[in-house]
PDB file of N, CA, C and O in Angstrom:
ATOM      1  N   UNK A   1       4.108 -10.138   9.482  1.00  0.00           N
ATOM      2  CA  UNK A   1       3.079  -9.124   9.534  1.00  0.00           C
ATOM      3  C   UNK A   1       3.478  -8.121  10.617  1.00  0.00           C
ATOM      4  O   UNK A   1       3.995  -8.487  11.672  1.00  0.00           O
ATOM      5  N   UNK A   2       3.223  -6.855  10.324  1.00  0.00           N
ATOM      6  CA  UNK A   2       3.446  -5.795  11.292  1.00  0.00           C
ATOM      7  C   UNK A   2       2.145  -5.010  11.443  1.00  0.00           C
ATOM      8  O   UNK A   2       1.149  -5.306  10.785  1.00  0.00           O
ATOM      9  N   UNK A   3       2.168  -4.027  12.300  1.00  0.00           N
ATOM     10  CA  UNK A   3       0.980  -3.201  12.503  1.00  0.00           C
ATOM     11  C   UNK A   3       1.347  -1.730  12.366  1.00  0.00           C
ATOM     12  O   UNK A   3       2.509  -1.345  12.493  1.00  0.00           O
ATOM     13  N   UNK A   4       0.331  -0.924  12.103  1.00  0.00           N
ATOM     14  CA  UNK A   4       0.472   0.527  12.052  1.00  0.00           C
ATOM     15  C   UNK A   4      -0.727   1.104  12.786  1.00  0.00           C
ATOM     16  O   UNK A   4      -1.867   0.750  12.482  1.00  0.00           O
ATOM     17  N   UNK A   5      -0.488   1.983  13.743  1.00  0.00           N
ATOM     18  CA  UNK A   5      -1.554   2.635  14.490  1.00  0.00           C
ATOM     19  C   UNK A   5      -1.738   4.051  13.960  1.00  0.00           C
ATOM     20  O   UNK A   5      -0.797   4.845  13.944  1.00  0.00           O
ATOM     21  N   UNK A   6      -2.944   4.356  13.531  1.00  0.00           N
ATOM     22  CA  UNK A   6      -3.251   5.667  12.977  1.00  0.00           C
ATOM     23  C   UNK A   6      -3.212   6.727  14.072  1.00  0.00           C
ATOM     24  O   UNK A   6      -3.844   6.560  15.115  1.00  0.00           O
ATOM     25  N   UNK A   7      -2.479   7.813  13.848  1.00  0.00           N
ATOM     26  CA  UNK A   7      -2.485   8.901  14.827  1.00  0.00           C
ATOM     27  C   UNK A   7      -3.809   9.676  14.826  1.00  0.00           C
ATOM     28  O   UNK A   7      -4.125  10.371  15.792  1.00  0.00           O
ATOM     29  N   UNK A   8      -4.580   9.554  13.739  1.00  0.00           N
ATOM     30  CA  UNK A   8      -5.847  10.273  13.623  1.00  0.00           C
ATOM     31  C   UNK A   8      -6.983   9.562  14.356  1.00  0.00           C
ATOM     32  O   UNK A   8      -7.768  10.197  15.061  1.00  0.00           O
ATOM     33  N   UNK A   9      -7.067   8.236  14.186  1.00  0.00           N
ATOM     34  CA  UNK A   9      -8.209   7.492  14.732  1.00  0.00           C
ATOM     35  C   UNK A   9      -7.834   6.460  15.788  1.00  0.00           C
ATOM     36  O   UNK A   9      -8.713   5.886  16.430  1.00  0.00           O
ATOM     37  N   UNK A  10      -6.545   6.219  15.973  1.00  0.00           N
ATOM     38  CA  UNK A  10      -6.027   5.184  16.884  1.00  0.00           C
ATOM     39  C   UNK A  10      -6.397   3.769  16.434  1.00  0.00           C
ATOM     40  O   UNK A  10      -6.242   2.826  17.210  1.00  0.00           O
ATOM     41  N   UNK A  11      -6.877   3.600  15.217  1.00  0.00           N
ATOM     42  CA  UNK A  11      -7.142   2.267  14.681  1.00  0.00           C
ATOM     43  C   UNK A  11      -5.816   1.573  14.415  1.00  0.00           C
ATOM     44  O   UNK A  11      -4.843   2.201  13.996  1.00  0.00           O
ATOM     45  N   UNK A  12      -5.792   0.264  14.666  1.00  0.00           N
ATOM     46  CA  UNK A  12      -4.595  -0.527  14.421  1.00  0.00           C
ATOM     47  C   UNK A  12      -4.798  -1.322  13.135  1.00  0.00           C
ATOM     48  O   UNK A  12      -5.710  -2.143  13.031  1.00  0.00           O
ATOM     49  N   UNK A  13      -3.939  -1.064  12.168  1.00  0.00           N
ATOM     50  CA  UNK A  13      -3.990  -1.736  10.873  1.00  0.00           C
ATOM     51  C   UNK A  13      -2.909  -2.806  10.809  1.00  0.00           C
ATOM     52  O   UNK A  13      -1.823  -2.638  11.364  1.00  0.00           O
ATOM     53  N   UNK A  14      -3.213  -3.906  10.130  1.00  0.00           N
ATOM     54  CA  UNK A  14      -2.233  -4.956   9.918  1.00  0.00           C
ATOM     55  C   UNK A  14      -1.586  -4.719   8.553  1.00  0.00           C
ATOM     56  O   UNK A  14      -2.265  -4.414   7.574  1.00  0.00           O
ATOM     57  N   UNK A  15      -0.266  -4.865   8.510  1.00  0.00           N
ATOM     58  CA  UNK A  15       0.489  -4.631   7.288  1.00  0.00           C
ATOM     59  C   UNK A  15       1.126  -5.945   6.852  1.00  0.00           C
ATOM     60  O   UNK A  15       1.840  -6.586   7.624  1.00  0.00           O
ATOM     61  N   UNK A  16       0.862  -6.338   5.614  1.00  0.00           N
ATOM     62  CA  UNK A  16       1.433  -7.564   5.056  1.00  0.00           C
ATOM     63  C   UNK A  16       2.221  -7.186   3.808  1.00  0.00           C
ATOM     64  O   UNK A  16       1.672  -6.631   2.856  1.00  0.00           O
ATOM     65  N   UNK A  17       3.509  -7.491   3.826  1.00  0.00           N
ATOM     66  CA  UNK A  17       4.340  -7.215   2.656  1.00  0.00           C
ATOM     67  C   UNK A  17       4.282  -8.399   1.708  1.00  0.00           C
ATOM     68  O   UNK A  17       4.504  -9.541   2.112  1.00  0.00           O
ATOM     69  N   UNK A  18       3.984  -8.123   0.453  1.00  0.00           N
ATOM     70  CA  UNK A  18       3.996  -9.153  -0.581  1.00  0.00           C
ATOM     71  C   UNK A  18       4.932  -8.701  -1.696  1.00  0.00           C
ATOM     72  O   UNK A  18       5.238  -7.515  -1.822  1.00  0.00           O
ATOM     73  N   UNK A  19       5.373  -9.638  -2.484  1.00  0.00           N
ATOM     74  CA  UNK A  19       6.251  -9.328  -3.608  1.00  0.00           C
ATOM     75  C   UNK A  19       5.593  -9.764  -4.901  1.00  0.00           C
ATOM     76  O   UNK A  19       4.954 -10.814  -4.968  1.00  0.00           O
ATOM     77  N   UNK A  20       5.756  -8.947  -5.919  1.00  0.00           N
ATOM     78  CA  UNK A  20       5.204  -9.231  -7.239  1.00  0.00           C
ATOM     79  C   UNK A  20       6.311  -9.058  -8.272  1.00  0.00           C
ATOM     80  O   UNK A  20       7.114  -8.129  -8.183  1.00  0.00           O
ATOM     81  N   UNK A  21       6.346  -9.940  -9.231  1.00  0.00           N
ATOM     82  CA  UNK A  21       7.307  -9.790 -10.318  1.00  0.00           C
ATOM     83  C   UNK A  21       6.673  -8.942 -11.407  1.00  0.00           C
ATOM     84  O   UNK A  21       5.588  -9.239 -11.905  1.00  0.00           O
ATOM     85  N   UNK A  22       7.373  -7.889 -11.757  1.00  0.00           N
ATOM     86  CA  UNK A  22       6.909  -6.980 -12.804  1.00  0.00           C
ATOM     87  C   UNK A  22       7.938  -6.976 -13.922  1.00  0.00           C
ATOM     88  O   UNK A  22       9.018  -7.548 -13.767  1.00  0.00           O
ATOM     89  N   UNK A  23       7.628  -6.351 -15.030  1.00  0.00           N
ATOM     90  CA  UNK A  23       8.561  -6.230 -16.156  1.00  0.00           C
ATOM     91  C   UNK A  23       8.735  -4.769 -16.519  1.00  0.00           C
ATOM     92  O   UNK A  23       7.805  -3.970 -16.415  1.00  0.00           O
ATOM     93  N   UNK A  24       9.932  -4.438 -16.942  1.00  0.00           N
ATOM     94  CA  UNK A  24      10.222  -3.077 -17.409  1.00  0.00           C
ATOM     95  C   UNK A  24      11.267  -3.171 -18.518  1.00  0.00           C
ATOM     96  O   UNK A  24      12.038  -4.127 -18.591  1.00  0.00           O
ATOM     97  N   UNK A  25      11.271  -2.168 -19.367  1.00  0.00           N
ATOM     98  CA  UNK A  25      12.258  -2.122 -20.445  1.00  0.00           C
ATOM     99  C   UNK A  25      13.547  -1.530 -19.889  1.00  0.00           C
ATOM    100  O   UNK A  25      13.528  -0.499 -19.216  1.00  0.00           O
ATOM    101  N   UNK A  26      14.674  -2.195 -20.176  1.00  0.00           N
ATOM    102  CA  UNK A  26      15.952  -1.646 -19.737  1.00  0.00           C
ATOM    103  C   UNK A  26      16.494  -0.688 -20.799  1.00  0.00           C
ATOM    104  O   UNK A  26      15.850  -0.461 -21.824  1.00  0.00           O
ATOM    105  N   UNK A  27      17.674  -0.131 -20.550  1.00  0.00           N
ATOM    106  CA  UNK A  27      18.239   0.883 -21.446  1.00  0.00           C
ATOM    107  C   UNK A  27      18.619   0.322 -22.817  1.00  0.00           C
ATOM    108  O   UNK A  27      18.794   1.075 -23.775  1.00  0.00           O
ATOM    109  N   UNK A  28      18.745  -1.005 -22.905  1.00  0.00           N
ATOM    110  CA  UNK A  28      19.083  -1.628 -24.198  1.00  0.00           C
ATOM    111  C   UNK A  28      17.853  -2.137 -24.941  1.00  0.00           C
ATOM    112  O   UNK A  28      17.977  -2.770 -25.989  1.00  0.00           O
ATOM    113  N   UNK A  29      16.662  -1.862 -24.399  1.00  0.00           N
ATOM    114  CA  UNK A  29      15.436  -2.262 -25.066  1.00  0.00           C
ATOM    115  C   UNK A  29      14.970  -3.667 -24.758  1.00  0.00           C
ATOM    116  O   UNK A  29      14.091  -4.192 -25.442  1.00  0.00           O
ATOM    117  N   UNK A  30      15.544  -4.284 -23.738  1.00  0.00           N
ATOM    118  CA  UNK A  30      15.149  -5.634 -23.354  1.00  0.00           C
ATOM    119  C   UNK A  30      14.109  -5.586 -22.232  1.00  0.00           C
ATOM    120  O   UNK A  30      14.203  -4.770 -21.316  1.00  0.00           O
ATOM    121  N   UNK A  31      13.136  -6.458 -22.320  1.00  0.00           N
ATOM    122  CA  UNK A  31      12.136  -6.564 -21.268  1.00  0.00           C
ATOM    123  C   UNK A  31      12.752  -7.361 -20.117  1.00  0.00           C
ATOM    124  O   UNK A  31      13.127  -8.521 -20.284  1.00  0.00           O
ATOM    125  N   UNK A  32      12.851  -6.727 -18.951  1.00  0.00           N
ATOM    126  CA  UNK A  32      13.562  -7.312 -17.821  1.00  0.00           C
ATOM    127  C   UNK A  32      12.643  -7.414 -16.620  1.00  0.00           C
ATOM    128  O   UNK A  32      12.007  -6.427 -16.252  1.00  0.00           O
ATOM    129  N   UNK A  33      12.557  -8.583 -15.998  1.00  0.00           N
ATOM    130  CA  UNK A  33      11.728  -8.715 -14.800  1.00  0.00           C
ATOM    131  C   UNK A  33      12.400  -8.092 -13.574  1.00  0.00           C
ATOM    132  O   UNK A  33      13.625  -8.076 -13.463  1.00  0.00           O
ATOM    133  N   UNK A  34      11.588  -7.589 -12.672  1.00  0.00           N
ATOM    134  CA  UNK A  34      12.090  -7.094 -11.390  1.00  0.00           C
ATOM    135  C   UNK A  34      11.025  -7.381 -10.339  1.00  0.00           C
ATOM    136  O   UNK A  34       9.854  -7.572 -10.667  1.00  0.00           O
ATOM    137  N   UNK A  35      11.429  -7.410  -9.104  1.00  0.00           N
ATOM    138  CA  UNK A  35      10.521  -7.705  -7.997  1.00  0.00           C
ATOM    139  C   UNK A  35      10.126  -6.398  -7.320  1.00  0.00           C
ATOM    140  O   UNK A  35      10.981  -5.584  -6.971  1.00  0.00           O
ATOM    141  N   UNK A  36       8.814  -6.206  -7.137  1.00  0.00           N
ATOM    142  CA  UNK A  36       8.299  -5.012  -6.463  1.00  0.00           C
ATOM    143  C   UNK A  36       7.563  -5.443  -5.206  1.00  0.00           C
ATOM    144  O   UNK A  36       6.708  -6.327  -5.253  1.00  0.00           O
ATOM    145  N   UNK A  37       7.892  -4.822  -4.090  1.00  0.00           N
ATOM    146  CA  UNK A  37       7.172  -5.074  -2.843  1.00  0.00           C
ATOM    147  C   UNK A  37       5.930  -4.210  -2.798  1.00  0.00           C
ATOM    148  O   UNK A  37       5.934  -3.061  -3.241  1.00  0.00           O
ATOM    149  N   UNK A  38       4.868  -4.781  -2.256  1.00  0.00           N
ATOM    150  CA  UNK A  38       3.623  -4.052  -2.023  1.00  0.00           C
ATOM    151  C   UNK A  38       3.243  -4.297  -0.568  1.00  0.00           C
ATOM    152  O   UNK A  38       3.285  -5.430  -0.087  1.00  0.00           O
ATOM    153  N   UNK A  39       2.876  -3.235   0.122  1.00  0.00           N
ATOM    154  CA  UNK A  39       2.476  -3.342   1.517  1.00  0.00           C
ATOM    155  C   UNK A  39       0.950  -3.257   1.562  1.00  0.00           C
ATOM    156  O   UNK A  39       0.365  -2.184   1.415  1.00  0.00           O
ATOM    157  N   UNK A  40       0.323  -4.418   1.769  1.00  0.00           N
ATOM    158  CA  UNK A  40      -1.132  -4.488   1.804  1.00  0.00           C
ATOM    159  C   UNK A  40      -1.593  -4.139   3.217  1.00  0.00           C
ATOM    160  O   UNK A  40      -1.041  -4.635   4.199  1.00  0.00           O
ATOM    161  N   UNK A  41      -2.609  -3.283   3.308  1.00  0.00           N
ATOM    162  CA  UNK A  41      -3.083  -2.758   4.587  1.00  0.00           C
ATOM    163  C   UNK A  41      -4.466  -3.334   4.864  1.00  0.00           C
ATOM    164  O   UNK A  41      -5.389  -3.189   4.063  1.00  0.00           O
ATOM    165  N   UNK A  42      -4.590  -3.989   6.013  1.00  0.00           N
ATOM    166  CA  UNK A  42      -5.832  -4.650   6.419  1.00  0.00           C
ATOM    167  C   UNK A  42      -6.374  -4.005   7.689  1.00  0.00           C
ATOM    168  O   UNK A  42      -5.617  -3.547   8.545  1.00  0.00           O
ATOM    169  N   UNK A  43      -7.706  -3.980   7.794  1.00  0.00           N
ATOM    170  CA  UNK A  43      -8.359  -3.562   9.031  1.00  0.00           C
ATOM    171  C   UNK A  43      -9.458  -4.577   9.320  1.00  0.00           C
ATOM    172  O   UNK A  43     -10.337  -4.816   8.493  1.00  0.00           O
ATOM    173  N   UNK A  44      -9.391  -5.159  10.491  1.00  0.00           N
ATOM    174  CA  UNK A  44     -10.344  -6.194  10.912  1.00  0.00           C
ATOM    175  C   UNK A  44     -10.453  -7.310   9.867  1.00  0.00           C
ATOM    176  O   UNK A  44     -11.549  -7.784   9.568  1.00  0.00           O
ATOM    177  N   UNK A  45      -9.317  -7.720   9.320  1.00  0.00           N
ATOM    178  CA  UNK A  45      -9.272  -8.825   8.375  1.00  0.00           C
ATOM    179  C   UNK A  45      -9.640  -8.498   6.943  1.00  0.00           C
ATOM    180  O   UNK A  45      -9.638  -9.388   6.092  1.00  0.00           O
ATOM    181  N   UNK A  46      -9.952  -7.258   6.657  1.00  0.00           N
ATOM    182  CA  UNK A  46     -10.374  -6.842   5.313  1.00  0.00           C
ATOM    183  C   UNK A  46      -9.320  -5.932   4.694  1.00  0.00           C
ATOM    184  O   UNK A  46      -8.890  -4.965   5.323  1.00  0.00           O
ATOM    185  N   UNK A  47      -8.901  -6.233   3.465  1.00  0.00           N
ATOM    186  CA  UNK A  47      -7.937  -5.358   2.800  1.00  0.00           C
ATOM    187  C   UNK A  47      -8.604  -4.030   2.491  1.00  0.00           C
ATOM    188  O   UNK A  47      -9.649  -3.987   1.842  1.00  0.00           O
ATOM    189  N   UNK A  48      -7.994  -2.945   2.960  1.00  0.00           N
ATOM    190  CA  UNK A  48      -8.611  -1.630   2.802  1.00  0.00           C
ATOM    191  C   UNK A  48      -7.755  -0.644   2.012  1.00  0.00           C
ATOM    192  O   UNK A  48      -8.258   0.385   1.560  1.00  0.00           O
ATOM    193  N   UNK A  49      -6.475  -0.945   1.841  1.00  0.00           N
ATOM    194  CA  UNK A  49      -5.586   0.009   1.174  1.00  0.00           C
ATOM    195  C   UNK A  49      -4.264  -0.690   0.885  1.00  0.00           C
ATOM    196  O   UNK A  49      -4.060  -1.827   1.309  1.00  0.00           O
ATOM    197  N   UNK A  50      -3.377  -0.030   0.178  1.00  0.00           N
ATOM    198  CA  UNK A  50      -2.028  -0.557  -0.041  1.00  0.00           C
ATOM    199  C   UNK A  50      -1.057   0.597  -0.172  1.00  0.00           C
ATOM    200  O   UNK A  50      -1.454   1.743  -0.381  1.00  0.00           O
ATOM    201  N   UNK A  51       0.212   0.282  -0.046  1.00  0.00           N
ATOM    202  CA  UNK A  51       1.283   1.257  -0.242  1.00  0.00           C
ATOM    203  C   UNK A  51       2.376   0.578  -1.051  1.00  0.00           C
ATOM    204  O   UNK A  51       2.599  -0.624  -0.909  1.00  0.00           O
ATOM    205  N   UNK A  52       3.048   1.327  -1.886  1.00  0.00           N
ATOM    206  CA  UNK A  52       4.101   0.759  -2.716  1.00  0.00           C
ATOM    207  C   UNK A  52       5.474   0.836  -2.060  1.00  0.00           C
ATOM    208  O   UNK A  52       6.448   0.316  -2.605  1.00  0.00           O
ATOM    209  N   UNK A  53       5.564   1.473  -0.905  1.00  0.00           N
ATOM    210  CA  UNK A  53       6.802   1.465  -0.125  1.00  0.00           C
ATOM    211  C   UNK A  53       6.432   1.578   1.348  1.00  0.00           C
ATOM    212  O   UNK A  53       5.362   2.075   1.699  1.00  0.00           O
ATOM    213  N   UNK A  54       7.325   1.114   2.192  1.00  0.00           N
ATOM    214  CA  UNK A  54       7.063   1.148   3.622  1.00  0.00           C
ATOM    215  C   UNK A  54       6.931   2.584   4.117  1.00  0.00           C
ATOM    216  O   UNK A  54       6.164   2.857   5.040  1.00  0.00           O
ATOM    217  N   UNK A  55       7.671   3.491   3.510  1.00  0.00           N
ATOM    218  CA  UNK A  55       7.611   4.903   3.902  1.00  0.00           C
ATOM    219  C   UNK A  55       6.270   5.557   3.598  1.00  0.00           C
ATOM    220  O   UNK A  55       5.960   6.610   4.155  1.00  0.00           O
ATOM    221  N   UNK A  56       5.471   4.953   2.724  1.00  0.00           N
ATOM    222  CA  UNK A  56       4.193   5.549   2.312  1.00  0.00           C
ATOM    223  C   UNK A  56       2.978   4.941   3.021  1.00  0.00           C
ATOM    224  O   UNK A  56       1.844   5.312   2.717  1.00  0.00           O
ATOM    225  N   UNK A  57       3.198   4.009   3.966  1.00  0.00           N
ATOM    226  CA  UNK A  57       2.078   3.399   4.678  1.00  0.00           C
ATOM    227  C   UNK A  57       1.253   4.459   5.407  1.00  0.00           C
ATOM    228  O   UNK A  57       0.024   4.442   5.336  1.00  0.00           O
ATOM    229  N   UNK A  58       1.909   5.368   6.098  1.00  0.00           N
ATOM    230  CA  UNK A  58       1.187   6.426   6.834  1.00  0.00           C
ATOM    231  C   UNK A  58       0.347   7.273   5.887  1.00  0.00           C
ATOM    232  O   UNK A  58      -0.788   7.621   6.212  1.00  0.00           O
ATOM    233  N   UNK A  59       0.893   7.612   4.714  1.00  0.00           N
ATOM    234  CA  UNK A  59       0.143   8.407   3.733  1.00  0.00           C
ATOM    235  C   UNK A  59      -1.064   7.636   3.201  1.00  0.00           C
ATOM    236  O   UNK A  59      -2.135   8.212   3.007  1.00  0.00           O
ATOM    237  N   UNK A  60      -0.895   6.345   2.968  1.00  0.00           N
ATOM    238  CA  UNK A  60      -2.004   5.525   2.458  1.00  0.00           C
ATOM    239  C   UNK A  60      -3.127   5.410   3.477  1.00  0.00           C
ATOM    240  O   UNK A  60      -4.305   5.467   3.122  1.00  0.00           O
ATOM    241  N   UNK A  61      -2.761   5.247   4.745  1.00  0.00           N
ATOM    242  CA  UNK A  61      -3.781   5.175   5.797  1.00  0.00           C
ATOM    243  C   UNK A  61      -4.468   6.526   5.956  1.00  0.00           C
ATOM    244  O   UNK A  61      -5.686   6.582   6.124  1.00  0.00           O
ATOM    245  N   UNK A  62      -3.709   7.607   5.906  1.00  0.00           N
ATOM    246  CA  UNK A  62      -4.306   8.945   6.010  1.00  0.00           C
ATOM    247  C   UNK A  62      -5.286   9.183   4.866  1.00  0.00           C
ATOM    248  O   UNK A  62      -6.349   9.770   5.066  1.00  0.00           O
ATOM    249  N   UNK A  63      -4.928   8.727   3.668  1.00  0.00           N
ATOM    250  CA  UNK A  63      -5.825   8.868   2.515  1.00  0.00           C
ATOM    251  C   UNK A  63      -7.095   8.039   2.694  1.00  0.00           C
ATOM    252  O   UNK A  63      -8.187   8.473   2.328  1.00  0.00           O
ATOM    253  N   UNK A  64      -6.940   6.849   3.257  1.00  0.00           N
ATOM    254  CA  UNK A  64      -8.099   5.994   3.532  1.00  0.00           C
ATOM    255  C   UNK A  64      -9.051   6.662   4.519  1.00  0.00           C
ATOM    256  O   UNK A  64     -10.264   6.666   4.312  1.00  0.00           O
ATOM    257  N   UNK A  65      -8.506   7.217   5.574  1.00  0.00           N
ATOM    258  CA  UNK A  65      -9.334   7.788   6.643  1.00  0.00           C
ATOM    259  C   UNK A  65      -9.898   9.163   6.300  1.00  0.00           C
ATOM    260  O   UNK A  65     -10.935   9.562   6.832  1.00  0.00           O
ATOM    261  N   UNK A  66      -9.228   9.879   5.426  1.00  0.00           N
ATOM    262  CA  UNK A  66      -9.672  11.224   5.063  1.00  0.00           C
ATOM    263  C   UNK A  66      -9.341  11.459   3.587  1.00  0.00           C
ATOM    264  O   UNK A  66      -8.380  12.161   3.274  1.00  0.00           O
ATOM    265  N   UNK A  67     -10.138  10.869   2.671  1.00  0.00           N
ATOM    266  CA  UNK A  67      -9.776  10.885   1.253  1.00  0.00           C
ATOM    267  C   UNK A  67      -9.909  12.238   0.561  1.00  0.00           C
ATOM    268  O   UNK A  67      -9.337  12.425  -0.513  1.00  0.00           O
ATOM    269  N   UNK A  68     -10.624  13.158   1.123  1.00  0.00           N
ATOM    270  CA  UNK A  68     -10.808  14.432   0.451  1.00  0.00           C
ATOM    271  C   UNK A  68     -11.959  14.386  -0.532  1.00  0.00           C
ATOM    272  O   UNK A  68     -12.559  13.329  -0.724  1.00  0.00           O
ATOM    273  N   UNK A  69     -12.285  15.513  -1.163  1.00  0.00           N
ATOM    274  CA  UNK A  69     -13.464  15.596  -2.019  1.00  0.00           C
ATOM    275  C   UNK A  69     -13.303  14.919  -3.381  1.00  0.00           C
ATOM    276  O   UNK A  69     -14.304  14.631  -4.037  1.00  0.00           O
ATOM    277  N   UNK A  70     -12.075  14.659  -3.821  1.00  0.00           N
ATOM    278  CA  UNK A  70     -11.882  14.202  -5.197  1.00  0.00           C
ATOM    279  C   UNK A  70     -11.801  12.681  -5.356  1.00  0.00           C
ATOM    280  O   UNK A  70     -12.104  12.170  -6.434  1.00  0.00           O
ATOM    281  N   UNK A  71     -11.409  11.960  -4.334  1.00  0.00           N
ATOM    282  CA  UNK A  71     -11.226  10.509  -4.458  1.00  0.00           C
ATOM    283  C   UNK A  71     -11.669   9.803  -3.184  1.00  0.00           C
ATOM    284  O   UNK A  71     -11.875  10.438  -2.150  1.00  0.00           O
ATOM    285  N   UNK A  72     -11.813   8.484  -3.269  1.00  0.00           N
ATOM    286  CA  UNK A  72     -12.137   7.690  -2.086  1.00  0.00           C
ATOM    287  C   UNK A  72     -11.093   6.597  -1.958  1.00  0.00           C
ATOM    288  O   UNK A  72     -10.141   6.557  -2.737  1.00  0.00           O
ATOM    289  N   UNK A  73     -11.254   5.734  -1.014  1.00  0.00           N
ATOM    290  CA  UNK A  73     -10.329   4.628  -0.810  1.00  0.00           C
ATOM    291  C   UNK A  73     -10.272   3.770  -2.064  1.00  0.00           C
ATOM    292  O   UNK A  73     -11.258   3.665  -2.793  1.00  0.00           O
ATOM    293  N   UNK A  74      -9.142   3.169  -2.314  1.00  0.00           N
ATOM    294  CA  UNK A  74      -8.983   2.297  -3.485  1.00  0.00           C
ATOM    295  C   UNK A  74      -9.798   1.034  -3.348  1.00  0.00           C
ATOM    296  O   UNK A  74     -10.010   0.340  -4.342  1.00  0.00           O
ATOM    297  N   UNK A  75     -10.266   0.705  -2.151  1.00  0.00           N
ATOM    298  CA  UNK A  75     -11.001  -0.527  -1.939  1.00  0.00           C
ATOM    299  C   UNK A  75     -12.426  -0.284  -1.464  1.00  0.00           C
ATOM    300  O   UNK A  75     -13.053  -1.198  -0.927  1.00  0.00           O
ATOM    301  N   UNK A  76     -12.953   0.917  -1.646  1.00  0.00           N
ATOM    302  CA  UNK A  76     -14.358   1.182  -1.263  1.00  0.00           C
ATOM    303  C   UNK A  76     -15.297   0.522  -2.230  1.00  0.00           C
ATOM    304  O   UNK A  76     -16.514   0.629  -2.080  1.00  0.00           O
TER     305      UNK A  76
END
């Protein structure tokens, strides 16, 4: 587990990387499994958001803290 501190609110989020097996069609038409990492974002023990890559954790937290007029957090 790692942490991420929001530059906007100074809240410290816990980051847990998990792996999921997914399937996709390859170029020959075969269904092929692959492993996808998901970075689950927790605040005070509650899952509040996720990111599909480590580089997008900051964007996911920013979206959680300031979702804008069109959407809200994925876990509201």
